[in-house]
N, C-alpha and C positions, 0 to 999 in steps of 0.2 A: 493569386500566385499558385503555380503548380510545381510539384516536386520533380515530375518528369515532363520534359518538353513535348515528348511524343506519347501517343496512347500506348499503354502497355498491353501485352497479351500473354502474361505468364500463365503457366499451367500449374495450378496448385493442387487440385483434387486428385489427379493421378498419382501424386506423391504423398498422399495423406498417411499411408502406412509408415512412411519415414517420419512424418511429424509426430505420429502417435508414439513411435519408438523413442524419439528424442524427449518428448514431454514425459512419457512414462518413466524413462531412466532418471530424469531430473527430479521427478516427484518422489520416486523410491529413495534416491540418495538424500533428498531433503528430509523426508520422514525419518530415515535412519539417523541422520545427524541430529534432528530434534529429539528423537527418542534416546539416543546414546549420549550425546554431549549436552543436550538441553540448551535452554536459552539463558543468557547472562542477564537476569532480571535486575533492573535498577531499583533505587530506593522506593519508587512509587509502588512497587509490588512486594519488595522484601521487608520494608520498614527500615528505620534507621534514625539518625540524629539530624535535625534541621536547626541551623543557626542563622540568625540575622545579625549582620555586622554593619556598623556605620563608619564612614570615612569622612574626613573634613573636606576632601576634594574628590572629583571623579576617580573611581578606582580603575586600575588597569587589570582587567579580569585575567588576562594571560599571565601577568606577573603574580597575581594571587594564586592561580593554579600552580605555577612553578614553585612558589614558596611552600604551599601545602604538600606538593609532591616530595620536596626535600625533607619535609617533616614526617614522611611516611604515609601521607594521605593522597596517594596518586589516583585513587578511584573517586575522589571528591567531585561532586557536581557544583560548579560555581556559575552564578548568573546574577544579573542586575535585578533588583527588587524595588519597584516604584521609581526611584531616581538612580542616576549613575553613581551616586554616593552611597547607596544602600546595596548591600551584597548579601545574597542568600547562599549558604554553603550547606550541601547535603552530603552526609557520610553514611556508608553502609554500617549496619550494626556490628559491634565487636563485643564478644563475650568477656565478662570479667572487668569491663571498664566502666567507671562511673561517668554518667552523662555530663555532669558539671566539670569533672576533671578533663574530659575531652574538649569541652568548650573553652576552658582556660588554656589548654595546650594549643588549640587552634589560634586563640587570641594572641598568645605569646609569640607564636610563629609569625603571625601577620603584623605584629608590632615591630618586627625587625624590618619590615617593608614600609610600614606607616605607623610611627610611634603613637599617633593620636587615634588609632583605630579603637572602636568600642564594640563590645559584645552586648547586644540589646536583648536577645532572648535565645533560649535553647529549648527545643522541644523534641519529644520522642514520637516517631510515627510507628505505630504497631504493625506487625505483620498481618494482623486480621484485616486491616484496611486494604493492604495489598491483595489479599485473597479475594476480598469483595470486588476490588477493581478488576482483577483477572476474570472473575465470574461474570461481571457486568459487561466486560469487553467481549467475552465469548458469546454471551446472549445477544449483544448488539450485532455481532457478525452473523449469527444464525438467523436473526430476524431480518437482516438485510438480504441474505440469500433467499429466504422465503418470499420476501416482497419482490425481489428481482425476478424470480421464476414466475410469480403470479402476474407481474406486469407484462413480461415478454409473452407468456402464454395467452394473455388476453389481447395484447396489442398485435401479436403476430400469430403464433401457432405453438402448440406444446412441444413439438420437435425442436423448434428453435429455442424454446425455453430451456430444454435440457442442455442444448449446446451452450447457452449463456451461463448456466449454473456450473457446468464443468469448467468452462474458461474462468469463471469467477473463483472457483476453488483452486484451480491450477496456479493462478498468479500469487495469492498470499502464501501458499505452501512453499513456492520457490523463494519468496522473500524471507520467510521464516528459516528455510534451509541455509540461506546465506548468513543470517545472523547467528545460527547455531554453529556454522563452520568457522566464522571469524570471531565469535564470542564478543561481538560489539554489544554495548549495553542496550537492553530492550526496556524502554520506559513508555510512559503514556504518550508522548509525542510520536514515538515509533508505532504504537498501536493505532493512533489516529491516522498515520500515513498509510498503514495497511488497509484500513477501511476506505481511505481516499482512493487507493489503488483499485479496490473492487469497483468503486463508482466510475473511475476513469476507464477501466476495462469494459464495463457495461456500456458506457457512452460510445466507444469505438465499435463495439459489437452491434449495438442497435443501429448505427449508421450503415454497417455492412448488411444487416438483416433487412433494413428498409429497402436497400437497393436490390437485394435478392428478390424480395416480393415484387418490386416493380418489374424486374427482368422476367420473372416467371409469368406475370400477367401480360406483358408486352409480346413475348416471343412465342410463336406457334411451333417452331421447330427447334431441335437441339435436345441433347440429354440433360438431365439434372446437373451432372458434373460440369458440363460446358456452360450452362446458364449461371451456375454459382461462380465459376471462374471469371466470367464476364462481369458479374456484379462486384467481385472483389477487385478486379482491375479498374472498374469505374471509380471505386472509392479509395484506391491504393494511394494516389498522390495526396489526397486530403488527409488520410490516416497518417502518413509519414510526416507531412508538414506539421500536423498537430503535435505529433510526438517530438519532433525536433525542437519546435518552439518551446514546448513544455520542458524538455530536458535542458535547454539553455537557461530557463528561469531557475530550474532546480539546481543546476551546477553553480549558478551565481549565488544561490542561497547557501550551498555547501561551502563555497569559498569565503563568503562574507560573514555568515552567521556564527561560525566558530563551533566549539564543542557543544553548546547548548542545544542546537538543532541538527547536530551531525547525524544522529540516528534517524531523525525524521527525513532529512535530505537524502541520505543513502537509500532508505527504504522506498522513498518516492521515486528516485532515479531508477532503481532496479525494477520497481513495479511498473513504471511507464514502459520500460523496455520489454518486459515479459508480457505486459498487457497488450502491447502492439502486436507481439508475436502471436498470442493466443487468439486475438480477434481476427487475424488473417488466416492462421493455419489450423486452429483447433476447433473453434465454435462452429464454423461452417462445415468442417469435415464431419463432425458428429451429426449435424442435421442431415447431411447427405447419406450417411450410413444408417440413419433412421428412416430412410426412403422418403425424404421430402419431395413432393411433387407440386405442380401448379394447382392441382385439385385441393391440396391442403390449404392453400393460400387464397382460394376463391372466397369472396364474401358470401355469407350464408343468406340465402333468399327465402324468407318465410312464405308460407302458403298464401296468406292473406295478401301480401305484396304482389305475389305472382298473379293472383286473381284480379287485383286492381289494375294491373298492367295489360290485361286482356282487352281487345277491342269490343 
């Protein structure tokens, strides 16, 4: 299946200064938003109170959220735990409130919805755990970027490796900027989505780079910009079809999964969009400005091999 019925011949490289300007502006705005407004970290990072409640029949999670919101716990995270009759409620920490008192307050509120509801346990998640998770997430991101650059540099060429790293940084920064602007809760599923976005963007970028290498080795004439444009047009239909089908699945998840995976779904949707943009407009443009040529992509022929091939 093709996204375009006819072969495309878009000129991307002559307009790369425009793509740089758009991406640069978005990155600056995103960094400012993260620096000034910050991220609205969820209980996974800030710590708080975790309660497990049991119901005699499958609980309506939306109704549970509504009851807690009326009680003043609008920021509560509610999800099924094990079975549909077991519910896990997470609350952000509140100074001056006893944990047991909070648990009883929540139980009393939920008993107006289901009188047979039971509070099974109440635990406190310390902020130290949240800091450790944030540090581990940052280290995971750094490690993934280093591995990406090493892979692309070995698989293709270091100039393409630089392009893939810039594109890989470009995408999560824009996603973080969106979360800082909207103040949506940033939790562990959202962090997982951002790491998935990096992998998705790399997948698209590698497909384009592979075609760029093939085009450089096949074509004897044409400038580097023209050859890169041809390679991007060769893969454009595939790239857009992959993005559209992925977005259909993500939007389905956004509509069906509810609040539990809302942050994950939103981060993934934005990431797929900006990842498609960066793989087409950013990564290849950087490789071109680093003076990528066919010579850079030629397989290295060792002296021994050259001697063996002589008659």
